[in-house]
DOLOKOL-342580 format. One record per residue (C-alpha): residue number from 1; residue in three letters; z, x, y negated. Coordinates in steps of 0.25 Angstrom, whole numbers, plus 5000, padded with zeros to 4 digits. Each point is the difference from the previous one (the first is absolute). Example, Ala and Ser with C-alpha at 12.3 -4.5 7.8 and 13.67 -1.06 7.14 Angstrom:
// DOLOKOL-342580
     k     r      Z      X      Y
     1   ALA   5031   5049   5018
     2   SER   4998   5006   4986
***
This chain:
// DOLOKOL-342580
     k     r      Z      X      Y
     1   ALA   5000   5000   5000
     2   ASN   4997   5005   4986
     3   TYR   5009   4997   4988
     4   ARG   4994   4998   4986
     5   ILE   5004   5008   4988
     6   ASP   4990   4996   4990
     7   ASP   4986   4996   4999
     8   SER   4994   5013   5005
     9   ALA   5010   5007   5009
    10   PHE   5007   4997   5013
    11   ILE   5010   5007   5008
    12   ASP   5000   5001   5015
    13   GLN   5012   4995   5009
    14   ASN   5003   5014   5005
    15   LEU   5002   5005   4986
    16   ILE   5010   4988   4998
    17   SER   5008   5004   5013
    18   CYS   5001   5014   4995
    19   VAL   5004   4997   4986
    20   GLY   5012   4991   5004
    21   GLN   5010   4994   4992
    22   CYS   5003   4999   4985
    23   LYS   5006   5014   4997
    24   ARG   5009   4994   4989
    25   CYS   5008   4990   5008
    26   PHE   4994   5001   5014
    27   VAL   4998   4985   5003
    28   SER   4990   4994   5010
    29   LEU   4985   5000   4999
    30   GLU   5000   4985   4998
    31   ASN   5004   5003   4985
    32   ILE   4991   5012   4998
    33   ILE   4988   5000   4991
    34   TYR   4990   5011   4998
    35   LEU   4997   5005   4986
    36   ASN   4986   5004   4997
    37   CYS   5004   5015   5002
    38   VAL   5003   4996   5014
    39   HIS   5015   5002   4999
    40   PRO   5009   4989   5006
    41   ILE   5012   4993   4993
    42   CYS   5007   4987   5002
    43   LYS   4998   4989   4989
    44   GLU   5015   5001   4996
    45   CYS   5000   5014   4997
    46   LEU   4987   4999   4993
    47   ARG   5005   4988   4992
    48   ASN   5013   5009   4996
    49   ILE   4991   5011   4995
    50   ILE   4991   4991   4992
    51   PHE   5012   4994   4993
    52   ARG   5006   5013   4998
    53   ASP   4988   5008   4994
    54   PHE   4990   4990   4995
    55   GLY   5008   4994   4988
    56   SER   5003   5014   4995
    57   LYS   4989   5009   5004
    58   GLY   4988   4990   5001
    59   GLU   4996   5005   5013
    60   VAL   5005   5001   5015
    61   LYS   4997   5012   5009
    62   CYS   5000   5001   5015
    63   PRO   5014   5007   5004
    64   GLU   4992   5009   5010
    65   CYS   4988   5005   4993
    66   LYS   5003   4996   4985
    67   LEU   4987   4993   4999
    68   SER   5000   4988   4990
    69   ILE   5000   4987   5007
    70   SER   4990   4990   4995
    71   GLU   5002   4987   4992
    72   MET   4995   4992   5012
    73   GLU   5010   5006   5009
    74   ILE   5011   4997   4991
    75   ARG   4996   4986   4997
    76   GLU   4999   4997   5015
    77   VAL   5015   5004   5001
    78   ILE   5006   4994   4987
    79   GLY   4990   4989   4997
    80   GLU   5001   4994   4986
    81   GLN   5012   5009   4997
    82   PHE   4990   5010   4997
    83   GLU   4997   4994   4986
    84   THR   5015   5001   4996
    85   LEU   5001   5014   5005
    86   GLN   4987   5004   4992
    87   THR   5006   4993   4987
    88   LYS   5013   5008   5002
    89   TRP   4992   5013   5001
    90   LEU   4991   4998   4989
    91   LYS   5013   4996   4991
    92   ASN   5007   5013   5004
    93   PHE   4987   5009   4998
    94   ALA   4998   4994   4986
    95   GLU   5015   5002   4996
    96   MET   5000   5015   5005
    97   ASN   4987   5003   4993
    98   GLY   5002   4992   4987
    99   LEU   4989   4990   5003
   100   VAL   4998   4985   4997
   101   ILE   4996   4991   5012
   102   CYS   4993   4987   4998
   103   THR   5000   4988   5009
   104   CYS   4986   5004   5005
   105   LYS   5007   5013   5005
   106   ASN   4993   5009   4990
   107   MET   5008   5011   4995
   108   PHE   4998   5007   4986
   109   TYR   5007   5008   4990
   110   LEU   5006   4992   4988
   111   GLU   4998   5007   4986
   112   LYS   5009   4995   4989
   113   GLY   4992   4993   4990
   114   GLU   5002   4999   4985
   115   ILE   5010   4991   4993
   116   ASP   4992   4990   4993
   117   LEU   5009   4992   4990
   118   LYS   4987   4992   4996
   119   ALA   4999   4994   5014
   120   LYS   5001   4985   5001
   121   THR   5006   4990   5011
   122   ASP   4991   4990   5007
   123   GLU   5004   4990   4990
   124   GLY   4995   5009   4988
   125   LYS   5013   5005   4995
   126   LEU   5004   5015   4998
   127   ILE   5008   5006   5011
   128   SER   5013   5006   4997
   129   GLN   5002   5015   5000
   130   GLU   5008   5000   5013
   131   ALA   4989   4992   5007
   132   ALA   4990   5010   4994
   133   ILE   5008   5012   5006
   134   HIS   5001   4993   5013
   135   LYS   4985   4997   5001
   136   SER   4997   5014   4997
   137   LYS   5008   5005   5012
   138   PHE   4998   4989   5011
   139   ARG   4987   4993   4998
   140   ALA   4990   5004   5010
   141   ARG   4985   4996   5003
   142   CYS   4996   5003   5014
   143   ASP   4986   5008   5000
   144   GLN   4996   4994   5013
   145   CYS   5003   4985   4999
   146   SER   5003   4999   4985
   147   ARG   5013   4993   5001
   148   VAL   5009   5002   4988
   149   PHE   5015   5000   5004
   150   CYS   5014   5005   4996
   151   THR   5003   5013   5009
   152   LYS   5015   4997   4997
   153   CYS   5002   4986   5005
   154   LYS   4986   4998   5007
   155   VAL   4997   4988   4992
   156   ASP   4985   4997   5001
   157   PRO   4994   4998   4989
   158   TYR   5008   5008   4991
   159   HIS   5010   4992   4992
   160   ASN   4994   5004   4986
   161   GLY   5010   4999   4989
   162   TYR   5012   5001   5008
   163   THR   5009   5010   5007
   164   CYS   5003   4997   5015
   165   GLU   5013   4995   4996
   166   GLN   4995   4991   4989
   167   PHE   4989   4995   5009
   168   GLN   5010   4996   5010
   169   ARG   5008   4992   4990
   170   HIS   4987   4994   4994
   171   GLU   4996   4995   5014
   172   LYS   5013   4993   5002
   173   ALA   5001   4994   4987
   174   ARG   4996   4986   4996
   175   LYS   4986   5000   4994
   176   CYS   4991   4990   4992
   177   ARG   4990   4994   5008
   178   PHE   4989   5002   4989
   179   CYS   5003   5014   4994
   180   ARG   5008   5006   5011
   181   GLU   5010   5006   4991
   182   GLU   5015   4999   5003
   183   ILE   5006   4987   4995
   184   LYS   5012   5001   4991
   185   ASN   4999   4987   4993
   186   GLY   4993   4990   5009
   187   TYR   4994   4987   4997
   188   PRO   5011   4989   4999
   189   GLY   4991   4989   5006
   190   LYS   5004   4994   5013
   191   GLU   4987   4999   5007
   192   PRO   5001   5009   5013
   193   ALA   4986   5005   4999
   194   PHE   5004   5007   4986
   195   LYS   5013   5005   5004
   196   ASP   4994   5014   4999
   197   VAL   4994   5000   4986
   198   CYS   5005   5008   4988
   199   GLN   5000   4995   4986
   200   LYS   4988   5008   4994
   201   ASP   4990   4991   4993
   202   ASP   4988   5004   5009
   203   CYS   5008   4997   5013
   204   LEU   5005   4987   4994
   205   ASP   4986   4996   4997
   206   CYS   4995   5004   5014
   207   MET   5012   4991   5005
   208   ARG   4995   4988   4993
   209   LYS   4986   5002   5006
   210   SER   5005   5002   5014
   211   CYS   5002   4991   5011
   212   ASN   5014   4996   5002
   213   LYS   5000   4997   5015
   214   ILE   5007   5008   5011
   215   LEU   4991   5002   5012
   216   GLN   5005   4998   5015
   217   CYS   5002   5015   5001
   218   GLY   5011   4999   4989
   219   HIS   4992   5008   4990
   220   PRO   4995   4994   4987
   221   CYS   4985   4996   4999
   222   GLY   4991   5009   4992
   223   GLY   4990   4990   4995
   224   PHE   4999   4993   4987
   225   ARG   5008   4987   4996
   226   GLY   4993   4987   5004
   227   GLU   4991   5005   5011
   228   GLN   4998   4990   5011
   229   HIS   5002   5011   5011
   230   CYS   5009   5012   5000
   231   LEU   4995   5014   5003
   232   PRO   5004   5007   5013
   233   CYS   5012   5009   4998
   234   LEU   4997   5014   4995
   235   HIS   5013   5006   5003
   236   GLU   4999   5012   5009
   237   ASP   5008   4995   5012
   238   CYS   4992   4987   5000
   239   VAL   4986   5007   4999
   240   LYS   5004   5009   5012
   241   LYS   5003   4987   5008
   242   ASN   4986   4995   4997
   243   PRO   4991   5010   4993
   244   LYS   4987   4993   5002
   245   LEU   5005   4988   4991
   246   THR   5000   5009   4988
   247   LEU   4990   5010   5004
   248   GLU   5011   5010   5003
   249   GLN   5003   5000   4985
   250   ASN   5015   4999   4995
   251   ALA   5006   4998   4986
   252   GLU   5000   5015   4997
   253   ASP   4985   5002   5002
   254   TYR   4992   5000   4988
   255   CYS   4991   4989   4995
   256   PRO   4986   5002   5006
   257   ILE   4994   4995   4987
   258   CYS   5007   5007   4989
   259   TYR   5007   5011   5008
   260   THR   5011   5001   4989
   261   GLU   5011   4990   5005
   262   GLY   5006   4997   5014
   263   LEU   4997   4987   5007
   264   GLY   5014   4997   4999
***
């Protein structure tokens, strides 16, 4: 009988009987696998070596001949855990070499940018000096997939106009549904659809034109007041449940006609 090693190599039964047991733990041949270098090792020993070495070194070598074990052989032993180990190794490698790692697994050096005090937020306001310094240190653009993200808190896209701490507070804060700014003094009306509206004139004007109904999902309707039928919900969570209903567009996507304001 022949035992397959890979697509092009085979090992004879007589060689197997000569090689014998795993030289690391001396278990029976039933648990033995043969690497592409023809050396035998049991799955448990190979698994231990993989978890010991791959996450820190990025490779695994045969304990006998020190030849590198292929990715295919490693995947056959640990399955989907390979991705976790690979991510761990990439992170360790990046930290040791001063590199930034993108979610696409591309690694690159991050050069500190200039402090631009004239930069503006997505809402058109000048960013603070603190936010400008943070941006010069931690904003990165991947040269492979073009993602723009924060190398400190890993937020994608980069939280323009905020430090990491400021952005976390901003995300948790109650915001006006029209201008998306934090609400300090909310609209005193009692209609549930407008509980998250600030008192700026532009936002109050939008409120008067907006539908005052609450959809079955619990989110306010994004249509105009007086329309016979309400629009599908554009909230991100609702769009994920039925993306075809809104052509996969949510409230954060730009209007396909003017490209200046979000659909929400």
